[in-house]
C-alpha positions as a printed NumPy array, in Angstrom:
array([[114.18 ,  44.652,  71.223],
       [114.614,  48.341,  72.927],
       [116.248,  46.281,  75.966],
       [118.436,  45.496,  72.735],
       [119.087,  49.385,  72.038],
       [119.399,  50.712,  75.332],
       [121.938,  48.048,  76.367],
       [124.421,  48.452,  73.47 ],
       [124.473,  52.123,  73.951],
       [124.788,  52.508,  77.709],
       [128.917,  51.937,  77.205],
       [129.266,  54.743,  75.089],
       [127.618,  57.474,  76.813],
       [127.454,  56.448,  79.431],
       [124.779,  55.104,  81.11 ],
       [124.896,  52.773,  84.753],
       [122.186,  50.7  ,  83.744],
       [123.805,  48.661,  81.648],
       [124.354,  44.953,  83.758],
       [120.23 ,  45.804,  84.334],
       [120.038,  45.487,  80.183],
       [122.223,  42.863,  79.541],
       [120.356,  40.929,  81.937],
       [116.78 ,  42.305,  80.737],
       [118.31 ,  41.077,  77.727],
       [119.775,  37.685,  79.393],
       [115.892,  36.426,  79.318],
       [115.86 ,  36.177,  75.541],
       [119.633,  35.112,  74.788],
       [119.191,  32.434,  77.483],
       [115.819,  30.869,  75.897],
       [118.01 ,  30.772,  72.349],
       [120.986,  29.238,  74.524],
       [118.31 ,  26.556,  75.703],
       [116.913,  25.549,  71.644],
       [121.103,  25.643,  70.565],
       [121.688,  22.342,  73.727],
       [120.933,  19.756,  71.686],
       [120.954,  20.915,  67.751],
       [122.869,  23.082,  65.164],
       [120.065,  25.757,  64.803],
       [116.657,  26.827,  65.987],
       [114.893,  24.201,  64.331],
       [116.873,  21.143,  64.292],
       [120.413,  20.432,  61.813],
       [118.791,  22.718,  59.591],
       [120.2  ,  26.191,  58.974],
       [116.298,  28.608,  58.423],
       [115.632,  31.674,  58.252],
       [114.285,  32.035,  61.975],
       [118.082,  31.708,  62.877],
       [118.569,  34.296,  60.207],
       [116.901,  36.273,  61.   ],
       [117.939,  36.199,  65.189],
       [120.885,  36.518,  63.004],
       [121.873,  40.382,  63.718],
       [120.047,  40.618,  67.325],
       [122.588,  38.223,  68.55 ],
       [125.851,  39.245,  66.879],
       [124.833,  43.235,  68.246],
       [124.762,  41.802,  72.31 ],
       [127.778,  39.675,  71.437],
       [129.957,  42.739,  69.483],
       [128.9  ,  45.16 ,  72.868],
       [130.898,  43.648,  75.191],
       [132.994,  40.865,  73.549],
       [135.247,  39.414,  76.833],
       [132.023,  39.237,  78.507],
       [130.618,  37.085,  75.888],
       [132.935,  35.562,  75.115],
       [133.376,  34.425,  79.284],
       [129.463,  33.88 ,  79.589],
       [128.384,  30.259,  79.769],
       [126.381,  30.8  ,  76.674],
       [128.645,  28.652,  74.732],
       [125.979,  26.505,  72.466],
       [124.643,  30.518,  71.66 ],
       [128.526,  31.554,  70.575],
       [129.211,  28.334,  68.584],
       [125.853,  29.636,  66.828],
       [127.541,  33.122,  66.119],
       [130.677,  31.083,  64.874],
       [129.544,  29.699,  62.275],
       [127.992,  32.721,  60.79 ],
       [130.079,  34.927,  61.625],
       [132.985,  32.972,  60.161],
       [131.02 ,  31.064,  57.061],
       [131.283,  32.388,  52.764],
       [127.906,  33.109,  53.064],
       [127.823,  35.681,  55.693],
       [131.781,  37.178,  54.885],
       [130.408,  37.663,  51.186],
       [127.738,  39.307,  52.721],
       [129.475,  41.896,  55.112],
       [132.071,  42.521,  52.458],
       [133.161,  46.806,  52.818],
       [132.539,  48.362,  48.797],
       [134.47 ,  51.631,  48.431],
       [132.182,  54.754,  47.991],
       [130.387,  54.404,  44.735],
       [130.975,  58.226,  44.526],
       [134.399,  58.823,  45.883],
       [134.644,  61.465,  44.878],
       [131.615,  63.873,  46.682],
       [130.714,  64.591,  44.277],
       [126.831,  65.55 ,  44.579],
       [124.504,  63.474,  42.066],
       [121.057,  63.841,  41.073],
       [118.888,  61.506,  39.779],
       [117.006,  61.575,  36.448],
       [113.497,  60.395,  36.882],
       [112.192,  62.255,  33.479],
       [114.883,  58.94 ,  31.818],
       [112.305,  56.95 ,  31.608]])
């Protein structure tokens, strides 16, 4: 995860090791790609907790340089990610809500009210 975090921030902070950091991440990305060669999910044809656990990391990796990721040979992983990104489960989970306190008034919880 340290390599992913550094890779994500390399472009924004103009760190010149972006390619090296991405290559370090690709060791794991390639393993995920290989797992999806003959199946839809990491453990077969059914969604598992492993898929959901890895999803945020793969999404962050892909979103760091979307154009580069689209042009890579990671077609299985790209398909897998697209399946989630277009799913109702994902879109409902990631839906943006308005701030619950739109006028930004200070709000203190009354812990003694129990």
